[in-house]
C-alpha positions as CSV (number, residue, x, y, z in Angstrom):
1,X,-0.1,0.2,-0.1
2,X,1.5,3.4,-1.0
3,X,2.2,5.8,1.5
4,X,1.3,9.2,1.0
5,X,3.4,12.8,2.2
6,X,1.1,14.7,4.5
7,X,3.5,17.6,4.7
8,X,1.7,19.9,2.4
9,X,-1.6,19.5,4.3
10,X,0.8,19.9,7.7
11,X,2.4,22.7,6.6
12,X,-0.9,24.3,5.6
13,X,-2.2,24.4,9.0
14,X,0.7,25.6,10.5
15,X,0.6,29.1,8.2
16,X,-3.2,29.3,8.6
17,X,-2.5,29.2,12.7
18,X,0.2,31.2,12.5
19,X,-1.6,34.4,11.7
20,X,-1.8,36.8,14.3
21,X,-4.9,39.0,14.8
22,X,-4.4,43.0,15.0
23,X,-4.0,44.4,18.5
24,X,-7.0,46.6,19.6
25,X,-6.6,50.1,20.9
26,X,-9.7,49.7,23.7
27,X,-11.0,51.3,27.2
28,X,-14.1,50.6,28.9
29,X,-17.0,52.6,30.5
30,X,-19.2,51.3,33.7
31,X,-20.8,52.8,36.5
32,X,-24.3,53.1,38.4
33,X,-27.3,54.5,37.3
34,X,-29.8,55.7,40.3
35,X,-32.5,58.2,41.0
36,X,-32.6,61.3,43.1
37,X,-33.3,59.1,46.2
38,X,-30.2,56.9,45.4
39,X,-32.0,53.9,44.4
40,X,-30.9,51.8,41.7
41,X,-32.5,51.9,38.8
42,X,-32.3,48.4,37.0
43,X,-33.2,48.0,33.2
44,X,-31.8,52.0,32.1
45,X,-30.5,51.6,28.3
46,X,-27.2,53.1,28.4
47,X,-25.9,54.3,25.1
48,X,-21.9,55.8,24.4
49,X,-21.5,57.2,20.9
50,X,-19.0,58.7,19.2
51,X,-20.2,62.0,17.6
52,X,-17.9,62.1,14.7
53,X,-18.4,58.7,13.4
54,X,-21.3,57.1,14.5
55,X,-19.7,54.8,16.5
56,X,-21.4,53.3,19.5
57,X,-22.4,50.4,22.3
58,X,-25.4,49.8,24.0
59,X,-25.9,48.0,27.3
60,X,-29.3,47.7,29.7
61,X,-28.7,47.9,33.7
62,X,-28.5,45.4,35.9
63,X,-30.9,44.8,39.3
64,X,-28.1,46.6,40.9
65,X,-28.2,49.6,38.2
66,X,-24.4,48.5,37.2
67,X,-23.6,49.0,33.7
68,X,-20.4,48.1,31.6
69,X,-19.4,48.7,28.4
70,X,-16.3,47.1,27.7
71,X,-13.6,47.3,24.6
72,X,-14.6,50.9,23.8
73,X,-12.1,52.6,21.1
74,X,-10.4,55.4,22.3
75,X,-12.4,58.6,21.4
76,X,-14.5,60.9,22.7
77,X,-18.2,60.0,23.6
78,X,-21.6,61.2,24.3
79,X,-23.2,58.7,27.2
80,X,-27.2,58.8,27.1
81,X,-29.0,57.0,29.7
82,X,-33.2,56.5,29.5
83,X,-35.5,54.8,31.4
84,X,-39.3,54.9,31.5
85,X,-40.7,57.2,34.0
86,X,-37.6,59.0,34.0
87,X,-35.9,62.0,32.3
88,X,-33.1,60.8,29.3
89,X,-29.9,62.0,31.1
90,X,-26.9,63.2,28.2
91,X,-23.2,63.6,29.4
92,X,-21.3,64.9,26.1
93,X,-17.8,65.2,26.0
94,X,-16.6,62.4,27.7
95,X,-12.9,61.4,26.3
96,X,-11.8,58.0,26.7
97,X,-7.8,57.0,26.0
98,X,-5.6,53.9,26.2
99,X,-6.4,51.1,28.1
100,X,-8.6,53.6,30.3
101,X,-11.2,51.8,32.6
102,X,-13.6,55.1,33.1
103,X,-16.3,55.1,35.6
104,X,-19.9,57.3,35.4
105,X,-22.1,57.2,37.4
106,X,-25.4,58.9,36.5
107,X,-28.8,60.0,38.4
108,X,-32.0,60.1,36.9
109,X,-34.4,62.5,37.9
110,X,-38.6,61.6,37.7
111,X,-40.3,62.9,34.4
112,X,-41.1,62.0,30.8
113,X,-38.4,60.1,28.5
114,X,-38.9,62.9,26.1
115,X,-37.1,65.4,28.5
116,X,-33.6,65.5,28.0
117,X,-31.0,66.6,30.9
118,X,-27.5,67.6,29.8
119,X,-25.0,66.8,32.2
120,X,-22.3,69.1,31.6
121,X,-20.4,68.4,35.1
122,X,-20.0,65.0,36.8
123,X,-18.3,62.1,38.9
124,X,-15.8,61.1,36.1
125,X,-13.1,58.3,37.6
126,X,-10.7,57.1,35.3
127,X,-7.6,54.1,35.9
128,X,-5.8,52.2,34.1
129,X,-3.9,49.0,34.1
130,X,-0.6,50.7,33.6
131,X,1.1,54.0,34.1
132,X,-0.3,55.6,30.9
133,X,-0.2,59.1,29.1
134,X,-2.1,60.8,26.3
135,X,-0.5,63.4,24.1
136,X,-2.7,66.2,23.2
137,X,-3.2,67.9,19.6
138,X,-1.8,71.0,21.0
139,X,1.0,69.4,22.4
140,X,1.9,67.5,18.9
141,X,1.3,70.8,17.1
142,X,3.4,73.2,19.3
143,X,6.2,71.4,20.8
144,X,9.6,71.4,19.1
145,X,11.2,67.9,18.2
146,X,14.7,67.5,17.9
147,X,14.8,65.6,14.2
148,X,10.7,65.6,14.2
149,X,10.8,61.9,15.7
150,X,7.7,61.4,17.0
151,X,8.7,59.0,19.9
152,X,10.4,61.5,21.5
153,X,6.8,62.6,23.0
154,X,6.6,59.8,25.2
155,X,9.0,61.7,27.4
156,X,6.2,63.6,28.3
157,X,4.8,61.2,30.6
158,X,5.6,59.9,34.0
159,X,8.4,57.2,34.2
160,X,9.5,57.2,30.6
161,X,13.6,57.8,30.3
162,X,15.5,58.4,27.4
163,X,18.3,55.7,27.5
164,X,19.2,56.2,23.9
165,X,22.7,56.9,25.2
166,X,23.3,53.2,26.6
167,X,22.6,51.6,23.0
168,X,24.7,48.5,22.1
169,X,23.4,47.7,18.5
170,X,21.2,44.7,17.5
171,X,17.8,43.9,16.3
172,X,14.7,45.6,17.1
173,X,13.8,48.8,17.3
174,X,13.9,49.1,21.3
175,X,17.8,48.6,21.1
176,X,19.1,49.2,16.8
177,X,21.3,51.8,16.4
178,X,18.9,54.1,14.3
179,X,15.9,54.3,16.8
180,X,15.6,56.2,20.1
181,X,15.3,54.3,23.2
182,X,13.0,54.6,26.5
183,X,13.3,52.9,29.8
184,X,9.3,53.1,31.6
185,X,9.0,52.1,34.9
186,X,12.1,51.1,35.4
187,X,11.7,48.1,32.8
188,X,14.0,47.1,30.0
189,X,13.8,49.1,26.8
190,X,13.9,45.9,25.1
191,X,10.2,45.4,26.6
192,X,8.4,48.1,24.8
193,X,5.9,47.4,22.6
194,X,5.0,50.1,19.7
195,X,1.3,49.7,18.4
196,X,0.8,52.7,15.0
197,X,-3.0,52.5,14.4
198,X,-3.7,49.4,16.8
199,X,-0.7,47.5,14.9
200,X,2.3,46.2,16.4
């Protein structure tokens, strides 16, 4: 009985399983919806949408009034909370940055759903899993950059040290002879990962 080679099939399997997924630049939003007496409001619809792009996510509060919107693309959001018997609360201009876990608690007032109350200020707390920072558009435009190298803007964030003078050469942007090299929070520069539009 002839033996059939299985190498082509094995190679195809290895190639298809080795395709990496694109990295995502995401944040999340959660909080509690209550009425003016402090009682939880379950079943309230919570929507976070980006006015510029139309991208949005929606969820419903649980019996404890809690909601969670994970894996939101970074950007500026308008958060809308509505429930029958209450006025609709709108919180515009909520900015989410990379790897941020933002918390927004909303208090609903009794009234018709068609009545809209714009929340211009509120208790928005934010946390990230690591030390992080955001360089604003104004800083990008106005700050002088030696050689106009964008990666030098990382020095504006806490815990980042320029380690370029310690270069010994090698492979990879973190220790090459041409790129800048940074140490973040005491970690080795070789542990850095650079993402451009969410792709490594």
